[in-house]
N, C-alpha and C positions, 0 to 999 in steps of 0.2 A: 159375421163371417160369410166366408162363401164355401161352396162345397168342392172339396178336392177331387181333382181328377183321378183315373185310375192310376195314371204314372205317379203322381203326388203321394197317394195312398201306399204304393209300392214302396217309394223312397221313405216314406215315415216307416214301414215295417223293417227297413234295413237297419235300423238303430238296433244295435247289439250289446249285450253286455258280457265281457269276458272276463275270466278268471284266471290268474296265473299263482299257483302254488310253489311257495319256496321251501315248504315243509309239510308235514302232515297235520300239523298244529296252527300252521300260520299260511294266510291267504290274502291276497289283496284284490280288489275288484277294480277293473278300468273301463269307463265307460267310452265306446267308441261314438262320438258324437258328431252327427251330421244335421244341420239346419235345414229343416224341410223347406222345399222352395214355394214358399209363400209370398205374396205381394208385400213389398217392404216398403215404409216411407222414406222420403229422402233424407239423407244423412244431415244432422243439424252443424257439425262441426268441422266436417271433412269434405273435400273436393269430391262431387258425384264421380269425377273421372276414375277418381283412384278408389272409392269406398263401393264401388258397383262391378268390382272385378271378380272373378271366380276363384283367383288364387292369391294367398298372401305374399307379401314382398320376398324377393330372394335377396340375399347379402353374402358378402365375405369381409370378413374382418382380421385385424392381426393383433387385438388386444389379447391378452391372457388374463385368466384362462378362457377359453373358447369352447364351447360344447357343441356337439352336432356336425353335421357334415355341411359345407358351404354350398350355397344356391349359385354360386358363381365360380366358373372355372379359370384357373390362370392357364392362359394358351400360352405365353412366352415371359419369361422372368428376365431373361437377358443379364445385364450385371447389376440390375437394381437390387439394393440389400433390404433384408428384413431385419427390423431393430426392435428392441424392447427395454423399457426402461429396467435399469439395475438398482430397485429401491433397496434401502437398508431393512433389516428384520423388522424394524419398530414402525415401519410405513404404515398409517392407517389402522395400528394396533392401539386400542385404549390406554390411557395412562395408569390405570389401576392395574393392567395386566402387564404393561411395560414394567413397573416398579417390582411385582411379582416374579417376573422372569430374571430380571437383573439381580433379584436377590439369590437366585440359585447360582448364579456365576457358572452357567453350563451352556455353552454353544449349541449344543444339542436341542435345548429347549428353544433355544432362540431360532433356530431353523425350523422347528416344529410350530411355532407359533407365528411365524413371518407371514403377512397377508399375500395371498397367492396374486393381487391384481396388479397388473401391469400395463400401462399404455406402450402400443407399439404401432408400428407401421411399415412401409416400404418406400423406400426412398433413392433418390438419384440426383445428381447435380451437374451432370454433363452429358453431352451426345455419346460419348465413348461408353455410356451405360447402357445404351441400345434402346429398344422398344419393348414397354411393358405391355402386355395385352390381356384382356378377359374376354372370355367367350360368356356373353350373357344368355341366360335361359328363353330363347326366342318363342319356343313353343308354349311357354306360360306367360309371356308377356302380352297383355291385352292393352292396356293404356300406354304404355310407352314411356314411362318417367324413368329417368336414370339420374341418379345423383350421386356424388362421391363427398365423404367426410375427409378432413386433412388432419395431421399430426404434427406436433402436439401443442395444445393449447385451447381456449376458449374463442379467440378473436385472429384467426389465421385464414380465412376464407379470402380477403381482398389482397392480402400482400403476397400469399403463398400461391394463389391460382388467379383470381379476377384482374390483379394488375400486374402478374407474374409474365411478362413477354418472353421468357424463357423455355416455356412448356407449352407443348402443343398437344391438342387433344383431338382425336379422330373417333368417328363412327363408321366402321366399314370403310376404311381408308378415306373417309371425307372429313376434313378440318370442320370442327365446330366451332362457332362463331361466339365468342366470350361475351359479346354485348348483349346476346340473347340469353345468358345465363343470371341466375339469381340466388342469394343465399336463400336456403331453403331447407328445413322448415324453421322459420323464425330463428335462424341460428347464424352467428359469426364463425361458425366451424364447417358447415356442410353447404356444396355448392348444388344447385339443380342444373345438370348439363343439358337436358331435353325434359320439357314438361309432358309432351305427349307425342304419340305418332301422328304425322302429318304436319307437324310444325316445322316451317323452315325447310319443308320439301323431304323431311326424313320420313320414310315409310317402313314398315315391318318387313324384314326378310327371314328367309328361313334360317340364317346365320346372321348373329349380331356380334361385332368384336369392336369393342373399346379399346382404345391404345393411347398411351402417353408417351412422349418424346421430348427430351430436353436439347435446348440448343448448344452449339458449340460454345466452349470456355477457353480462357487463357489458360493453358496448362501450368502456368507460372502462378497464377492467382491462388492464395491460400484456400483451404477447404472452408474455413469459416467464414470466407468473403463471398463463396459463390452462393447465387440463389437458388438454393436445393428445393426440392418438392419431396413432400412426403404425404402418403394416402394412410390414414388409419384403418 
């Protein structure tokens, strides 16, 4: 190994152990972990562009339940609608548990034992829904990776986005070229809109706004026939 500099020694000293007491008899210890700034080898399975950044990815999703605070802010929702699956109480509940609960003949137990998981997204199908805009955390973006996952299903990337001429995606009011996008990471559900800063002339700016707009549709066209678009 190599000798640590004074700055690195101070960084290692900054590791702390904090204790939070819930009662005089109970306590739990939480270690605030900071990785010392030592030389690290090149990543084996991750693109160095993404694995050499000082911050973890920031995200926003519409599934339930979702915990914590979103790292991406909704700047404008307009007429886009947030929707979540309405699953039956026995969705993703084990067969043994289902049999026990059914034997109780009690709707309250069905409510208590229902699985909380529900896919969700924000959707639109017509230009009248307006512009959906997200403010990306520019100050924490170093690589410039921007990708979006779509709802709902496992193979929706192509027909819902890459081949959907009814949706326009912009970054700071500049249209993103779909020919430069790809399904990522190894998925048919998510699409990489921008690989990194500098690609296609897109540079980091103090404010980074990602927006989505739908094309005009025949107002007499039935909803189920409109080429809708939904972000998960």
